[in-house]
N, C-alpha and C positions, 0 to 999 in steps of 0.2 A: 354456793359452791364457787371455787375459782374458776378462773377463765382460761380455758385449754387449747383456745383457738392459736394456731398457728399459721394460718391461711383464713382468706375471709369466705363468706360462702360464696360459691359458684353464682354467677345470673344463672337465669334459664338459658337454656339450650337448646339447639332446634331436635333432638330424641330427647328432652326430658316429656316422662308422660301427664299431661295438664288436660284437668276437665274443667268446665265451670265459661263464663262467661269475660271476654277479653280484658273485661273495663272493672271486673269485678276486683277486689284487696284478693291481692298474692297470700296463700300459706304454701307453704314446703314441709311435707313432709320426709323425712327418716324411719323407713317402718321395716318389719321383720314382717313374712307372711307365716310365718309359724308363731307369733306372739300373739295372744289374747288380749291385750289392751290394744294392739294395733288393729284387729278383727273390729275390737269394741267404736276404737274411732273412728275406721272405717265406714260404720252405720252413720256416724253423725255429720261424717265428713260428705256423704252424697245427698245428706239432706242439706245440708247447707250450700253446697252446688243448686240441687234443684231448685232450693229458695232464691236463686241467683245473689247472694252470699257474698262467697268467696270464690274464685276461682283456685283452685287445689291441685299442685301437684307431688309426684312421687317417684322418690329416689329409695332406694334400697340401701338397708342395715342389717343384713341378717349379721343377728349373734349365735352364731356356732357352738359357743360356748353351753347355753342356754337351750338354743333348738337347733338340735342336729340335722334336720332335713330343711332349713331356713334358705340356707346357698341353694340346694336345687329346687326347690319350691320360685325362689327369684330368679333364676335362671331358665326355668320353667314360663314364668310371665314374660320375660325377655325374647323368649322363643316364639311365644305367641304373638308378642310385637311385632317381631318381622313377618307375620300373616296379618299385621290390621285387629289383632285380638288383645291388647296389653290388658283395655281394664277390664273384658269382659273375664279373662283366667285371673287378673288381680281378686276381683270377687270371686268368684268361686274358689278360689283356695285359701280366702280367711274365711268362705263360709263352712270350707270342710276342713278346718285345721286339722282333724285327726286322722286323714286319710291323705299323708301329701308321700306315698312310696311312689315309686314307678310307677306300677299298673293304674295306681287313682288319678297320676299325671294326665297319663294316654288317656283314659277315661274322659277328663275334663278339655282336654282337644280333641277327641271325637267328638264331643257332644258340641265343643263351639264351631266346627264343621273345619276342623284344622287339617293339611297335607299331615298324616302323623311319622312320616318318615320325614320330611322336611323338619317338622316339629323337634323331633328325635336327634337329630343332626345336629341341628341349629342348639337346641337346650347345652349339648354336649361340646359344643363347635368353642374356638380360642374368643370369638368377637363376644360373643354373650356373656363368656366368662369375663371378658376383661371390661365389658361394660355394667357388669357387676360388680365389681373389684373397685371400679371408680368411683360407682355413688358414694362405696360406701370408704374408702380412703378420702374420699373430700368433704364425706360426714366427719371424719376423725378429723383431720385436719382443721374443719370448722367447730369444734368442740363439741359435738355428740359423742354420747358416750351412752346412750340406751334407748331403744326402740321403747314407744315412738317417741321421735324426739319433735316439735314441728319449730319453723322459723316464719314470724310473725313482726310485720313493724323494724325487722332487723335483729331479734331477739332470738334463741333459743330459749323454747317452754319444752317441759316434760313434766309427769308426776302431776300431782297436784296443780302445778300453776294451769297445765291445761282444762283444765275445770274453767277457771277465768276467763282463759282467753276463748273458749269456745263458747262460754255464757255472751261474752262481750260481742262475737262474730254474732251471735244468735239474734240481739238487737239493733244491728245495723239494717 
């Protein structure tokens, strides 16, 4: 595949969502919370993080053309992040992809103990919208064309290439 980058992959920022040991190899995922392949990858990523094999960063790449609720789900996870619950909402949404409409997002927020009024205001607010757009646009500039795409050892991997990378990470 041709190199589609117009800019380098952004370095980790203070507001990136990262889990795992700071000294573990870094994997940066561009994902879509409505994508079934992203949900399957998330299960493997959690296991790799739990084993100490990787440090996993997540950035949004909602593909609205194929996943109409992906943008709203991304905004819901960012609104949860403002209340300290990004990963909990991320995991809940990936685990319940068939129900990403507003009432279900509110139910997840309540289950996580979030302030629902604040969650809703933040979810629809400009700062959260801009945060999701920033991730998406940075992904496009870095050459991301689909979700999930992961960056490991400086290169983008997606599709069948993910299997080989995950197998290599499991061996570390």
